[in-house]
PQR file of N, CA, C, O and H, with PARSE charges and radii, in Angstrom:
ATOM      1  N   TRP A   1      13.003  13.909 -31.441 -0.4000 1.5000
ATOM      2  CA  TRP A   1      12.180  12.720 -31.364 -0.0000 2.0000
ATOM      3  C   TRP A   1      12.381  12.015 -30.032  0.5500 1.7000
ATOM      4  O   TRP A   1      11.417  11.586 -29.399 -0.5500 1.4000
ATOM      5  N   PHE A   2      13.637  11.896 -29.605 -0.4000 1.5000
ATOM      6  CA  PHE A   2      13.934  11.169 -28.366 -0.0000 2.0000
ATOM      7  C   PHE A   2      13.303  11.857 -27.159  0.5500 1.7000
ATOM      8  O   PHE A   2      12.736  11.187 -26.297 -0.5500 1.4000
ATOM      9  H   PHE A   2      14.421  12.244 -30.119  0.4000 1.0000
ATOM     10  N   GLN A   3      13.393  13.172 -27.086 -0.4000 1.5000
ATOM     11  CA  GLN A   3      12.800  13.906 -25.961 -0.0000 2.0000
ATOM     12  C   GLN A   3      11.289  13.755 -25.952  0.5500 1.7000
ATOM     13  O   GLN A   3      10.687  13.624 -24.886 -0.5500 1.4000
ATOM     14  H   GLN A   3      13.854  13.716 -27.787  0.4000 1.0000
ATOM     15  N   TYR A   4      10.676  13.770 -27.108 -0.4000 1.5000
ATOM     16  CA  TYR A   4       9.230  13.578 -27.208 -0.0000 2.0000
ATOM     17  C   TYR A   4       8.843  12.193 -26.701  0.5500 1.7000
ATOM     18  O   TYR A   4       7.859  12.047 -25.976 -0.5500 1.4000
ATOM     19  H   TYR A   4      11.165  13.876 -27.974  0.4000 1.0000
ATOM     20  N   HIS A   5       9.616  11.180 -27.082 -0.4000 1.5000
ATOM     21  CA  HIS A   5       9.342   9.806 -26.661 -0.0000 2.0000
ATOM     22  C   HIS A   5       9.525   9.658 -25.143  0.5500 1.7000
ATOM     23  O   HIS A   5       8.731   8.980 -24.491 -0.5500 1.4000
ATOM     24  H   HIS A   5      10.415  11.299 -27.671  0.4000 1.0000
ATOM     25  N   VAL A   6      10.547  10.276 -24.587 -0.4000 1.5000
ATOM     26  CA  VAL A   6      10.763  10.241 -23.139 -0.0000 2.0000
ATOM     27  C   VAL A   6       9.604  10.936 -22.433  0.5500 1.7000
ATOM     28  O   VAL A   6       9.130  10.456 -21.403 -0.5500 1.4000
ATOM     29  H   VAL A   6      11.192  10.827 -25.117  0.4000 1.0000
ATOM     30  N   GLY A   7       9.152  12.048 -22.972 -0.4000 1.5000
ATOM     31  CA  GLY A   7       8.008  12.750 -22.385 -0.0000 2.0000
ATOM     32  C   GLY A   7       6.751  11.897 -22.398  0.5500 1.7000
ATOM     33  O   GLY A   7       6.017  11.845 -21.410 -0.5500 1.4000
ATOM     34  H   GLY A   7       9.538  12.438 -23.808  0.4000 1.0000
ATOM     35  N   GLN A   8       6.503  11.230 -23.517 -0.4000 1.5000
ATOM     36  CA  GLN A   8       5.342  10.343 -23.600 -0.0000 2.0000
ATOM     37  C   GLN A   8       5.457   9.188 -22.612  0.5500 1.7000
ATOM     38  O   GLN A   8       4.466   8.793 -21.998 -0.5500 1.4000
ATOM     39  H   GLN A   8       7.099  11.272 -24.319  0.4000 1.0000
ATOM     40  N   THR A   9       6.653   8.652 -22.458 -0.4000 1.5000
ATOM     41  CA  THR A   9       6.879   7.548 -21.528 -0.0000 2.0000
ATOM     42  C   THR A   9       6.612   7.996 -20.098  0.5500 1.7000
ATOM     43  O   THR A   9       5.936   7.293 -19.349 -0.5500 1.4000
ATOM     44  H   THR A   9       7.458   8.973 -22.956  0.4000 1.0000
ATOM     45  N   LEU A  10       7.129   9.146 -19.713 -0.4000 1.5000
ATOM     46  CA  LEU A  10       6.900   9.659 -18.359 -0.0000 2.0000
ATOM     47  C   LEU A  10       5.423   9.939 -18.116  0.5500 1.7000
ATOM     48  O   LEU A  10       4.906   9.661 -17.034 -0.5500 1.4000
ATOM     49  H   LEU A  10       7.679   9.717 -20.322  0.4000 1.0000
ATOM     50  N   PHE A  11       4.749  10.485 -19.110 -0.4000 1.5000
ATOM     51  CA  PHE A  11       3.315  10.745 -18.983 -0.0000 2.0000
ATOM     52  C   PHE A  11       2.555   9.432 -18.793  0.5500 1.7000
ATOM     53  O   PHE A  11       1.628   9.365 -17.985 -0.5500 1.4000
ATOM     54  H   PHE A  11       5.169  10.711 -19.989  0.4000 1.0000
ATOM     55  N   HIS A  12       2.934   8.408 -19.521 -0.4000 1.5000
ATOM     56  CA  HIS A  12       2.288   7.104 -19.383 -0.0000 2.0000
ATOM     57  C   HIS A  12       2.514   6.530 -17.983  0.5500 1.7000
ATOM     58  O   HIS A  12       1.588   5.990 -17.378 -0.5500 1.4000
ATOM     59  H   HIS A  12       3.686   8.463 -20.177  0.4000 1.0000
ATOM     60  N   VAL A  13       3.728   6.644 -17.473 -0.4000 1.5000
ATOM     61  CA  VAL A  13       4.031   6.135 -16.136 -0.0000 2.0000
ATOM     62  C   VAL A  13       3.191   6.868 -15.093  0.5500 1.7000
ATOM     63  O   VAL A  13       2.635   6.230 -14.199 -0.5500 1.4000
ATOM     64  H   VAL A  13       4.480   7.083 -17.965  0.4000 1.0000
ATOM     65  N   VAL A  14       3.087   8.178 -15.188 -0.4000 1.5000
ATOM     66  CA  VAL A  14       2.270   8.952 -14.253 -0.0000 2.0000
ATOM     67  C   VAL A  14       0.807   8.511 -14.345  0.5500 1.7000
ATOM     68  O   VAL A  14       0.139   8.360 -13.322 -0.5500 1.4000
ATOM     69  H   VAL A  14       3.538   8.697 -15.915  0.4000 1.0000
ATOM     70  N   GLN A  15       0.318   8.309 -15.546 -0.4000 1.5000
ATOM     71  CA  GLN A  15      -1.062   7.895 -15.748 -0.0000 2.0000
ATOM     72  C   GLN A  15      -1.319   6.519 -15.129  0.5500 1.7000
ATOM     73  O   GLN A  15      -2.359   6.312 -14.504 -0.5500 1.4000
ATOM     74  H   GLN A  15       0.860   8.432 -16.377  0.4000 1.0000
ATOM     75  N   VAL A  16      -0.392   5.585 -15.293 -0.4000 1.5000
ATOM     76  CA  VAL A  16      -0.553   4.249 -14.720 -0.0000 2.0000
ATOM     77  C   VAL A  16      -0.510   4.311 -13.192  0.5500 1.7000
ATOM     78  O   VAL A  16      -1.324   3.675 -12.522 -0.5500 1.4000
ATOM     79  H   VAL A  16       0.453   5.754 -15.801  0.4000 1.0000
ATOM     80  N   VAL A  17       0.428   5.067 -12.646 -0.4000 1.5000
ATOM     81  CA  VAL A  17       0.541   5.190 -11.192 -0.0000 2.0000
ATOM     82  C   VAL A  17      -0.727   5.799 -10.606  0.5500 1.7000
ATOM     83  O   VAL A  17      -1.239   5.307  -9.601 -0.5500 1.4000
ATOM     84  H   VAL A  17       1.089   5.584 -13.190  0.4000 1.0000
ATOM     85  N   LEU A  18      -1.234   6.851 -11.214 -0.4000 1.5000
ATOM     86  CA  LEU A  18      -2.475   7.468 -10.722 -0.0000 2.0000
ATOM     87  C   LEU A  18      -3.649   6.507 -10.839  0.5500 1.7000
ATOM     88  O   LEU A  18      -4.514   6.470  -9.964 -0.5500 1.4000
ATOM     89  H   LEU A  18      -0.819   7.250 -12.031  0.4000 1.0000
ATOM     90  N   GLY A  19      -3.680   5.738 -11.907 -0.4000 1.5000
ATOM     91  CA  GLY A  19      -4.743   4.750 -12.071 -0.0000 2.0000
ATOM     92  C   GLY A  19      -4.728   3.711 -10.969  0.5500 1.7000
ATOM     93  O   GLY A  19      -5.775   3.346 -10.435 -0.5500 1.4000
ATOM     94  H   GLY A  19      -2.978   5.768 -12.618  0.4000 1.0000
ATOM     95  N   TYR A  20      -3.527   3.230 -10.625 -0.4000 1.5000
ATOM     96  CA  TYR A  20      -3.420   2.254  -9.539 -0.0000 2.0000
ATOM     97  C   TYR A  20      -3.791   2.876  -8.200  0.5500 1.7000
ATOM     98  O   TYR A  20      -4.402   2.214  -7.362 -0.5500 1.4000
ATOM     99  H   TYR A  20      -2.676   3.526 -11.059  0.4000 1.0000
ATOM    100  N   MET A  21      -3.430   4.135  -7.987 -0.4000 1.5000
ATOM    101  CA  MET A  21      -3.790   4.801  -6.730 -0.0000 2.0000
ATOM    102  C   MET A  21      -5.299   4.945  -6.603  0.5500 1.7000
ATOM    103  O   MET A  21      -5.856   4.738  -5.525 -0.5500 1.4000
ATOM    104  H   MET A  21      -2.934   4.673  -8.668  0.4000 1.0000
ATOM    105  N   VAL A  22      -5.960   5.299  -7.699 -0.4000 1.5000
ATOM    106  CA  VAL A  22      -7.427   5.391  -7.674 -0.0000 2.0000
ATOM    107  C   VAL A  22      -8.031   4.014  -7.439  0.5500 1.7000
ATOM    108  O   VAL A  22      -8.999   3.884  -6.689 -0.5500 1.4000
ATOM    109  H   VAL A  22      -5.506   5.467  -8.575  0.4000 1.0000
ATOM    110  N   MET A  23      -7.473   2.989  -8.069 -0.4000 1.5000
ATOM    111  CA  MET A  23      -7.980   1.642  -7.865 -0.0000 2.0000
ATOM    112  C   MET A  23      -7.858   1.240  -6.388  0.5500 1.7000
ATOM    113  O   MET A  23      -8.795   0.674  -5.825 -0.5500 1.4000
ATOM    114  H   MET A  23      -6.687   3.095  -8.677  0.4000 1.0000
ATOM    115  N   LEU A  24      -6.727   1.524  -5.768 -0.4000 1.5000
ATOM    116  CA  LEU A  24      -6.553   1.191  -4.360 -0.0000 2.0000
ATOM    117  C   LEU A  24      -7.529   1.964  -3.482  0.5500 1.7000
ATOM    118  O   LEU A  24      -8.045   1.424  -2.503 -0.5500 1.4000
ATOM    119  H   LEU A  24      -5.966   1.983  -6.225  0.4000 1.0000
ATOM    120  N   ALA A  25      -7.785   3.222  -3.825 -0.4000 1.5000
ATOM    121  CA  ALA A  25      -8.742   4.016  -3.058 -0.0000 2.0000
ATOM    122  C   ALA A  25     -10.141   3.432  -3.177  0.5500 1.7000
ATOM    123  O   ALA A  25     -10.860   3.331  -2.184 -0.5500 1.4000
ATOM    124  H   ALA A  25      -7.366   3.660  -4.620  0.4000 1.0000
ATOM    125  N   VAL A  26     -10.529   3.049  -4.385 -0.4000 1.5000
ATOM    126  CA  VAL A  26     -11.857   2.480  -4.597 -0.0000 2.0000
ATOM    127  C   VAL A  26     -11.966   1.122  -3.911  0.5500 1.7000
ATOM    128  O   VAL A  26     -13.037   0.760  -3.424 -0.5500 1.4000
ATOM    129  H   VAL A  26      -9.945   3.131  -5.193  0.4000 1.0000
ATOM    130  N   MET A  27     -10.883   0.376  -3.868 -0.4000 1.5000
ATOM    131  CA  MET A  27     -10.905  -0.943  -3.233 -0.0000 2.0000
ATOM    132  C   MET A  27     -11.009  -0.862  -1.709  0.5500 1.7000
ATOM    133  O   MET A  27     -11.099  -1.888  -1.035 -0.5500 1.4000
ATOM    134  H   MET A  27     -10.013   0.670  -4.264  0.4000 1.0000
ATOM    135  N   SER A  28     -10.996   0.351  -1.173 -0.4000 1.5000
ATOM    136  CA  SER A  28     -11.206   0.498   0.267 -0.0000 2.0000
ATOM    137  C   SER A  28     -12.682   0.292   0.616  0.5500 1.7000
ATOM    138  O   SER A  28     -13.049   0.247   1.790 -0.5500 1.4000
ATOM    139  H   SER A  28     -10.923   1.184  -1.721  0.4000 1.0000
ATOM    140  N   TYR A  29     -13.518   0.169  -0.407 -0.4000 1.5000
ATOM    141  CA  TYR A  29     -14.960  -0.061  -0.254 -0.0000 2.0000
ATOM    142  C   TYR A  29     -15.653   1.067   0.496  0.5500 1.7000
ATOM    143  O   TYR A  29     -16.643   0.846   1.193 -0.5500 1.4000
ATOM    144  H   TYR A  29     -13.220   0.206  -1.361  0.4000 1.0000
ATOM    145  N   ASN A  30     -15.124   2.275   0.346 -0.4000 1.5000
ATOM    146  CA  ASN A  30     -15.772   3.450   0.900 -0.0000 2.0000
ATOM    147  C   ASN A  30     -16.622   4.058  -0.220  0.5500 1.7000
ATOM    148  O   ASN A  30     -16.098   4.440  -1.266 -0.5500 1.4000
ATOM    149  H   ASN A  30     -14.319   2.454  -0.221  0.4000 1.0000
ATOM    150  N   ALA A  31     -17.919   4.142   0.004 -0.4000 1.5000
ATOM    151  CA  ALA A  31     -18.828   4.612  -1.048 -0.0000 2.0000
ATOM    152  C   ALA A  31     -18.524   6.045  -1.462  0.5500 1.7000
ATOM    153  O   ALA A  31     -18.651   6.380  -2.639 -0.5500 1.4000
ATOM    154  H   ALA A  31     -18.345   3.831   0.854  0.4000 1.0000
ATOM    155  N   TRP A  32     -18.126   6.896  -0.525 -0.4000 1.5000
ATOM    156  CA  TRP A  32     -17.854   8.288  -0.865 -0.0000 2.0000
ATOM    157  C   TRP A  32     -16.607   8.419  -1.727  0.5500 1.7000
ATOM    158  O   TRP A  32     -16.564   9.245  -2.639 -0.5500 1.4000
ATOM    159  H   TRP A  32     -18.023   6.624   0.432  0.4000 1.0000
ATOM    160  N   ILE A  33     -15.602   7.615  -1.445 -0.4000 1.5000
ATOM    161  CA  ILE A  33     -14.395   7.631  -2.277 -0.0000 2.0000
ATOM    162  C   ILE A  33     -14.722   7.111  -3.672  0.5500 1.7000
ATOM    163  O   ILE A  33     -14.224   7.638  -4.667 -0.5500 1.4000
ATOM    164  H   ILE A  33     -15.637   6.944  -0.704  0.4000 1.0000
ATOM    165  N   PHE A  34     -15.557   6.080  -3.745 -0.4000 1.5000
ATOM    166  CA  PHE A  34     -15.974   5.554  -5.036 -0.0000 2.0000
ATOM    167  C   PHE A  34     -16.721   6.616  -5.839  0.5500 1.7000
ATOM    168  O   PHE A  34     -16.443   6.810  -7.022 -0.5500 1.4000
ATOM    169  H   PHE A  34     -15.961   5.652  -2.937  0.4000 1.0000
ATOM    170  N   LEU A  35     -17.671   7.307  -5.196 -0.4000 1.5000
ATOM    171  CA  LEU A  35     -18.424   8.356  -5.887 -0.0000 2.0000
ATOM    172  C   LEU A  35     -17.518   9.515  -6.297  0.5500 1.7000
ATOM    173  O   LEU A  35     -17.711  10.106  -7.359 -0.5500 1.4000
ATOM    174  H   LEU A  35     -17.896   7.150  -4.235  0.4000 1.0000
ATOM    175  N   ALA A  36     -16.533   9.843  -5.462 -0.4000 1.5000
ATOM    176  CA  ALA A  36     -15.592  10.908  -5.816 -0.0000 2.0000
ATOM    177  C   ALA A  36     -14.747  10.517  -7.025  0.5500 1.7000
ATOM    178  O   ALA A  36     -14.458  11.361  -7.873 -0.5500 1.4000
ATOM    179  H   ALA A  36     -16.376   9.363  -4.599  0.4000 1.0000
ATOM    180  N   ALA A  37     -14.347   9.248  -7.117 -0.4000 1.5000
ATOM    181  CA  ALA A  37     -13.569   8.784  -8.267 -0.0000 2.0000
ATOM    182  C   ALA A  37     -14.405   8.856  -9.542  0.5500 1.7000
ATOM    183  O   ALA A  37     -13.912   9.276 -10.589 -0.5500 1.4000
ATOM    184  H   ALA A  37     -14.582   8.562  -6.428  0.4000 1.0000
ATOM    185  N   ILE A  38     -15.669   8.447  -9.455 -0.4000 1.5000
ATOM    186  CA  ILE A  38     -16.556   8.507 -10.620 -0.0000 2.0000
ATOM    187  C   ILE A  38     -16.804   9.954 -11.031  0.5500 1.7000
ATOM    188  O   ILE A  38     -16.737  10.288 -12.214 -0.5500 1.4000
ATOM    189  H   ILE A  38     -16.070   8.106  -8.605  0.4000 1.0000
ATOM    190  N   ALA A  39     -17.091  10.810 -10.053 -0.4000 1.5000
ATOM    191  CA  ALA A  39     -17.345  12.227 -10.356 -0.0000 2.0000
ATOM    192  C   ALA A  39     -16.102  12.889 -10.943  0.5500 1.7000
ATOM    193  O   ALA A  39     -16.210  13.686 -11.875 -0.5500 1.4000
ATOM    194  H   ALA A  39     -17.146  10.539  -9.092  0.4000 1.0000
ATOM    195  N   GLY A  40     -14.929  12.570 -10.411 -0.4000 1.5000
ATOM    196  CA  GLY A  40     -13.691  13.134 -10.940 -0.0000 2.0000
ATOM    197  C   GLY A  40     -13.409  12.675 -12.362  0.5500 1.7000
ATOM    198  O   GLY A  40     -12.933  13.450 -13.191 -0.5500 1.4000
ATOM    199  H   GLY A  40     -14.842  11.923  -9.654  0.4000 1.0000
ATOM    200  N   SER A  41     -13.703  11.427 -12.634 -0.4000 1.5000
ATOM    201  CA  SER A  41     -13.520  10.913 -13.992 -0.0000 2.0000
ATOM    202  C   SER A  41     -14.469  11.600 -14.966  0.5500 1.7000
ATOM    203  O   SER A  41     -14.071  11.989 -16.064 -0.5500 1.4000
ATOM    204  H   SER A  41     -14.090  10.798 -11.960  0.4000 1.0000
ATOM    205  N   ALA A  42     -15.715  11.744 -14.560 -0.4000 1.5000
ATOM    206  CA  ALA A  42     -16.704  12.395 -15.427 -0.0000 2.0000
ATOM    207  C   ALA A  42     -16.352  13.866 -15.650  0.5500 1.7000
ATOM    208  O   ALA A  42     -16.438  14.366 -16.771 -0.5500 1.4000
ATOM    209  H   ALA A  42     -16.039  11.428 -13.668  0.4000 1.0000
ATOM    210  N   LEU A  43     -15.960  14.549 -14.591 -0.4000 1.5000
ATOM    211  CA  LEU A  43     -15.607  15.968 -14.717 -0.0000 2.0000
ATOM    212  C   LEU A  43     -14.358  16.145 -15.583  0.5500 1.7000
ATOM    213  O   LEU A  43     -14.296  17.049 -16.416 -0.5500 1.4000
ATOM    214  H   LEU A  43     -15.890  14.144 -13.679  0.4000 1.0000
ATOM    215  N   GLY A  44     -13.375  15.282 -15.382 -0.4000 1.5000
ATOM    216  CA  GLY A  44     -12.164  15.360 -16.192 -0.0000 2.0000
ATOM    217  C   GLY A  44     -12.447  15.130 -17.662  0.5500 1.7000
ATOM    218  O   GLY A  44     -11.899  15.829 -18.515 -0.5500 1.4000
ATOM    219  H   GLY A  44     -13.426  14.547 -14.705  0.4000 1.0000
ATOM    220  N   TYR A  45     -13.290  14.165 -17.970 -0.4000 1.5000
ATOM    221  CA  TYR A  45     -13.662  13.900 -19.360 -0.0000 2.0000
ATOM    222  C   TYR A  45     -14.420  15.092 -19.945  0.5500 1.7000
ATOM    223  O   TYR A  45     -14.175  15.494 -21.082 -0.5500 1.4000
ATOM    224  H   TYR A  45     -13.734  13.597 -17.278  0.4000 1.0000
ATOM    225  N   PHE A  46     -15.338  15.651 -19.162 -0.4000 1.5000
ATOM    226  CA  PHE A  46     -16.147  16.779 -19.616 -0.0000 2.0000
ATOM    227  C   PHE A  46     -15.269  17.996 -19.928  0.5500 1.7000
ATOM    228  O   PHE A  46     -15.525  18.711 -20.897 -0.5500 1.4000
ATOM    229  H   PHE A  46     -15.537  15.324 -18.238  0.4000 1.0000
ATOM    230  N   VAL A  47     -14.244  18.229 -19.117 -0.4000 1.5000
ATOM    231  CA  VAL A  47     -13.385  19.397 -19.293 -0.0000 2.0000
ATOM    232  C   VAL A  47     -12.365  19.188 -20.412  0.5500 1.7000
ATOM    233  O   VAL A  47     -12.115  20.106 -21.193 -0.5500 1.4000
ATOM    234  H   VAL A  47     -14.036  17.648 -18.330  0.4000 1.0000
ATOM    235  N   VAL A  48     -11.777  18.003 -20.500 -0.4000 1.5000
ATOM    236  CA  VAL A  48     -10.658  17.786 -21.416 -0.0000 2.0000
ATOM    237  C   VAL A  48     -11.102  17.413 -22.827  0.5500 1.7000
ATOM    238  O   VAL A  48     -10.413  17.755 -23.789 -0.5500 1.4000
ATOM    239  H   VAL A  48     -11.981  17.257 -19.866  0.4000 1.0000
ATOM    240  N   TYR A  49     -12.222  16.729 -22.978 -0.4000 1.5000
ATOM    241  CA  TYR A  49     -12.622  16.254 -24.309 -0.0000 2.0000
ATOM    242  C   TYR A  49     -12.700  17.362 -25.355  0.5500 1.7000
ATOM    243  O   TYR A  49     -12.212  17.162 -26.468 -0.5500 1.4000
ATOM    244  H   TYR A  49     -12.781  16.451 -22.197  0.4000 1.0000
ATOM    245  N   PRO A  50     -13.293  18.527 -25.052 -0.5600 1.5000
ATOM    246  CA  PRO A  50     -13.320  19.583 -26.072  0.2800 2.0000
ATOM    247  C   PRO A  50     -11.921  20.078 -26.464  0.5500 1.7000
ATOM    248  O   PRO A  50     -11.726  20.579 -27.572 -0.5500 1.4000
ATOM    249  N   LEU A  51     -10.964  19.938 -25.566 -0.4000 1.5000
ATOM    250  CA  LEU A  51      -9.603  20.403 -25.857 -0.0000 2.0000
ATOM    251  C   LEU A  51      -8.864  19.472 -26.802  0.5500 1.7000
ATOM    252  O   LEU A  51      -7.834  19.851 -27.360 -0.5500 1.4000
ATOM    253  H   LEU A  51     -11.123  19.531 -24.666  0.4000 1.0000
ATOM    254  N   LEU A  52      -9.367  18.272 -26.991 -0.4000 1.5000
ATOM    255  CA  LEU A  52      -8.726  17.307 -27.871 -0.0000 2.0000
ATOM    256  C   LEU A  52      -8.959  17.611 -29.354  0.5500 1.7000
ATOM    257  O   LEU A  52      -8.302  17.029 -30.216 -0.5500 1.4000
ATOM    258  H   LEU A  52     -10.204  17.964 -26.538  0.4000 1.0000
ATOM    259  N   GLY A  53      -9.873  18.502 -29.646 -0.4000 1.5000
ATOM    260  CA  GLY A  53     -10.137  18.876 -31.028 -0.0000 2.0000
ATOM    261  C   GLY A  53     -11.070  17.940 -31.748  0.5500 1.7000
ATOM    262  O   GLY A  53     -11.269  18.078 -32.955 -0.5500 1.4000
ATOM    263  H   GLY A  53     -10.407  18.975 -28.946  0.4000 1.0000
ATOM    264  N   ARG A  54     -11.651  16.987 -31.038 -0.4000 1.5000
ATOM    265  CA  ARG A  54     -12.561  16.040 -31.684 -0.0000 2.0000
ATOM    266  C   ARG A  54     -14.012  16.406 -31.410  0.5500 1.7000
ATOM    267  O   ARG A  54     -14.910  15.977 -32.134 -0.5500 1.4000
ATOM    268  H   ARG A  54     -11.489  16.875 -30.058  0.4000 1.0000
ATOM    269  N   GLY A  55     -14.241  17.185 -30.382 -0.4000 1.5000
ATOM    270  CA  GLY A  55     -15.619  17.488 -29.965 -0.0000 2.0000
ATOM    271  C   GLY A  55     -16.145  18.784 -30.458  0.5500 1.7000
ATOM    272  O   GLY A  55     -17.288  19.137 -30.167 -0.5500 1.4000
ATOM    273  H   GLY A  55     -13.511  17.534 -29.794  0.4000 1.0000
TER
END
């Protein structure tokens, strides 16, 4: 249980750090970086959602 919880915690930290990095990139007000962030989010959702077993 403890190892699973540590793994979840580390995954959450990585997710938060990446989220802040994307936010900083988008806040550069570069339209191409903004479009790349949106496209990456859409592509990631499209690829991962079926793997979750809900789709």
